[in-house]
Backbone as CSV, one residue per row, in Angstrom:
resi,resn,N_x,N_y,N_z,CA_x,CA_y,CA_z,C_x,C_y,C_z
1,UNK,-9.233,-10.042,-25.972,-10.017,-9.630,-24.897,-11.329,-9.439,-25.369
2,UNK,-12.158,-9.533,-24.587,-13.663,-9.398,-24.881,-14.167,-8.223,-24.270
3,UNK,-14.965,-7.314,-24.831,-15.436,-6.164,-24.014,-16.917,-6.527,-23.735
4,UNK,-17.012,-6.238,-22.437,-18.450,-6.311,-21.934,-19.557,-5.347,-22.266
5,UNK,-20.575,-5.767,-21.880,-21.927,-4.940,-22.454,-21.652,-3.487,-22.056
6,UNK,-20.948,-3.367,-21.014,-20.722,-1.839,-20.164,-19.577,-1.266,-20.735
7,UNK,-18.930,-1.965,-21.895,-17.537,-1.649,-22.530,-16.334,-1.858,-21.638
8,UNK,-16.538,-2.409,-21.006,-15.211,-2.780,-20.016,-14.227,-3.709,-20.592
9,UNK,-13.132,-3.868,-20.304,-11.990,-4.871,-20.470,-11.264,-5.245,-19.432
10,UNK,-10.765,-6.292,-19.315,-9.983,-6.726,-18.415,-8.324,-6.450,-18.833
11,UNK,-7.511,-5.588,-17.965,-6.226,-5.674,-18.460,-5.659,-6.922,-17.881
12,UNK,-4.820,-7.782,-18.968,-4.172,-8.936,-18.428,-3.350,-8.579,-17.251
13,UNK,-3.127,-9.808,-16.359,-2.334,-9.369,-15.199,-0.716,-9.180,-15.375
14,UNK,-0.067,-9.864,-16.380,1.256,-9.357,-16.675,1.400,-8.019,-17.021
15,UNK,0.454,-7.420,-17.756,0.660,-6.186,-18.258,0.455,-5.145,-17.208
16,UNK,-0.831,-5.308,-16.242,-1.027,-4.682,-15.147,0.393,-4.610,-14.103
17,UNK,1.142,-5.859,-13.977,2.270,-5.794,-13.250,3.526,-5.120,-13.854
18,UNK,3.569,-5.320,-15.120,4.686,-4.440,-15.820,4.561,-3.162,-15.727
19,UNK,3.161,-2.486,-15.863,2.961,-1.076,-15.874,2.497,-0.543,-14.528
20,UNK,2.724,-1.468,-13.418,2.377,-1.068,-12.179,0.949,-0.378,-11.884
21,UNK,-0.009,-1.127,-12.814,-1.540,-0.765,-12.641,-2.134,-1.582,-11.390
22,UNK,-2.742,-0.788,-10.515,-3.482,-1.598,-9.385,-4.478,-0.976,-9.174
23,UNK,-5.233,-1.258,-8.073,-6.499,-0.643,-7.715,-6.343,0.916,-7.497
24,UNK,-7.266,1.580,-8.246,-7.046,3.046,-7.989,-6.335,3.837,-8.872
25,UNK,-5.579,2.844,-9.684,-4.897,3.517,-10.716,-5.829,4.093,-11.807
26,UNK,-5.305,5.277,-12.759,-5.896,5.966,-13.595,-5.350,5.660,-14.973
27,UNK,-6.085,5.191,-15.803,-5.660,4.881,-17.341,-6.412,5.591,-18.325
28,UNK,-5.971,5.787,-19.350,-6.829,6.463,-20.521,-6.468,5.558,-21.805
29,UNK,-7.428,5.464,-22.935,-6.886,4.929,-24.030,-7.068,6.077,-25.120
30,UNK,-6.073,6.207,-25.752,-5.843,7.050,-26.976,-5.758,6.587,-28.297
31,UNK,-6.675,6.897,-29.080,-6.815,6.494,-30.495,-5.833,6.883,-31.343
32,UNK,-5.076,6.326,-31.995,-4.180,6.882,-33.054,-4.414,5.924,-34.456
33,UNK,-3.378,6.316,-35.443,-3.690,5.642,-36.639,-3.634,4.130,-36.592
34,UNK,-3.103,3.467,-35.747,-2.865,2.084,-35.617,-4.005,1.496,-34.695
35,UNK,-4.906,2.310,-34.112,-5.824,1.590,-33.311,-5.921,2.527,-32.073
36,UNK,-5.567,1.842,-30.969,-5.765,2.621,-29.653,-4.554,1.977,-28.702
37,UNK,-4.113,3.015,-27.806,-3.037,2.598,-26.951,-3.627,3.126,-25.461
38,UNK,-3.024,2.168,-24.452,-3.384,2.249,-23.296,-2.423,3.161,-22.660
39,UNK,-2.724,4.214,-21.843,-1.811,5.104,-21.197,-2.060,5.009,-19.911
40,UNK,-1.042,4.875,-19.051,-1.235,4.865,-17.325,-1.023,6.381,-16.943
41,UNK,-2.086,6.936,-16.536,-2.112,8.344,-15.991,-1.491,8.462,-14.567
42,UNK,-1.850,7.514,-13.854,-1.232,7.327,-12.255,-1.364,5.992,-11.845
43,UNK,-0.238,5.608,-11.317,-0.094,4.217,-10.890,-0.351,4.179,-9.405
44,UNK,-1.355,3.281,-9.035,-1.501,3.274,-7.529,-1.431,1.509,-7.221
45,UNK,-0.388,1.346,-6.803,-0.407,0.022,-6.288,-0.179,-0.163,-4.586
46,UNK,-0.787,-1.215,-4.315,-0.596,-1.474,-2.650,0.639,-1.320,-2.195
47,UNK,0.965,-0.667,-1.233,2.527,-0.597,-0.690,2.839,-1.749,-0.124
48,UNK,3.986,-2.017,-0.100,4.591,-3.381,0.279,5.268,-2.986,1.613
49,UNK,5.704,-4.224,2.417,6.276,-4.012,3.775,7.667,-3.094,3.393
50,UNK,8.473,-3.539,2.109,9.625,-2.673,1.846,9.307,-1.324,1.423
51,UNK,8.024,-0.942,0.917,8.030,0.531,0.771,7.994,1.018,2.086
52,UNK,7.335,0.573,3.183,7.284,1.019,4.293,8.721,1.568,5.090
53,UNK,9.349,0.238,5.073,10.707,0.353,5.535,11.664,1.185,5.156
54,UNK,11.403,1.465,3.628,12.290,2.502,2.836,11.999,3.832,3.353
55,UNK,10.527,4.000,3.344,10.127,5.499,3.891,10.604,5.833,5.366
56,UNK,10.420,4.578,6.107,10.745,4.936,7.571,12.320,5.208,7.547
57,UNK,12.975,4.621,6.783,14.540,4.675,6.892,14.966,6.334,6.352
58,UNK,14.086,6.761,5.424,14.313,8.068,4.904,13.891,8.875,5.670
59,UNK,12.883,8.819,7.092,12.574,9.686,7.846,13.442,9.682,9.116
60,UNK,14.293,8.861,9.142,15.281,8.750,10.311,16.112,9.890,10.243
61,UNK,16.066,10.361,11.415,16.757,11.774,11.749,16.209,13.036,11.250
62,UNK,14.930,12.887,11.036,14.310,14.325,10.403,13.611,14.998,11.289
63,UNK,13.403,14.601,12.555,12.557,15.160,13.615,13.623,15.576,14.815
64,UNK,13.656,17.030,14.895,14.746,17.475,15.945,13.658,17.872,17.331
65,UNK,14.009,16.997,18.382,13.024,17.427,19.616,13.821,18.441,20.405
66,UNK,14.850,19.035,19.989,15.709,19.984,20.708,16.307,19.420,21.991
67,UNK,16.582,18.137,21.867,16.885,17.284,23.024,15.925,17.032,24.168
68,UNK,14.680,17.323,23.953,13.662,16.900,24.664,13.525,15.416,25.154
69,UNK,13.350,14.826,26.228,12.941,13.434,26.530,11.560,13.134,25.797
70,UNK,11.441,11.795,25.674,10.070,11.445,25.019,8.934,11.974,25.814
71,UNK,8.900,11.773,27.198,8.060,12.501,28.170,7.678,13.949,27.865
72,UNK,8.723,14.582,27.743,8.639,15.927,27.505,8.120,16.201,26.348
73,UNK,8.515,15.658,25.102,8.000,15.747,23.784,6.601,15.455,23.623
74,UNK,6.010,14.369,24.463,4.754,14.069,24.247,4.073,15.102,25.087
75,UNK,4.531,15.663,26.372,3.525,16.747,26.968,3.603,18.057,26.040
76,UNK,4.605,18.410,25.575,4.726,19.770,24.403,3.696,19.184,23.350
77,UNK,3.712,18.091,22.934,2.694,17.790,21.750,1.295,17.749,22.164
78,UNK,1.115,17.189,23.180,-0.240,16.950,23.761,-0.893,17.802,24.728
79,UNK,-0.047,18.544,25.436,-0.211,19.358,26.379,-0.292,18.697,27.782
80,UNK,-0.282,19.348,28.953,-0.118,18.689,30.213,-1.342,17.786,30.422
81,UNK,-0.848,16.736,31.296,-2.051,15.747,31.410,-2.556,16.307,32.614
82,UNK,-3.931,16.243,32.905,-4.740,16.867,34.141,-5.160,15.706,35.172
83,UNK,-4.592,14.252,34.616,-5.084,13.207,35.307,-4.136,12.562,36.264
84,UNK,-2.831,13.378,36.137,-1.747,13.008,37.089,-1.098,14.278,37.622
85,UNK,-0.284,14.123,38.934,0.127,15.246,39.286,1.466,16.073,38.601
86,UNK,1.615,17.119,38.670,2.867,17.727,38.097,4.111,16.853,38.091
87,UNK,4.939,17.088,37.047,6.202,16.351,37.126,7.364,16.923,37.951
């Protein structure tokens, strides 16, 4: 790899993929007796559809509306609507 005038290097794609380094990830370089090592401090890769579906599945059944219908829950959540008559 070549270092730019600003001291920047490009991490090769296969290494970024293997270490799950994406936009917003934080990395550091640690100097040791052999040279320097790249250390991933936090990985931030773009979430995939599978990530969302997995999260959604994990949330299933976690909200207890105490038997309220959707309309009653929305009214409880938002407050009564003033643009329509009472139910």
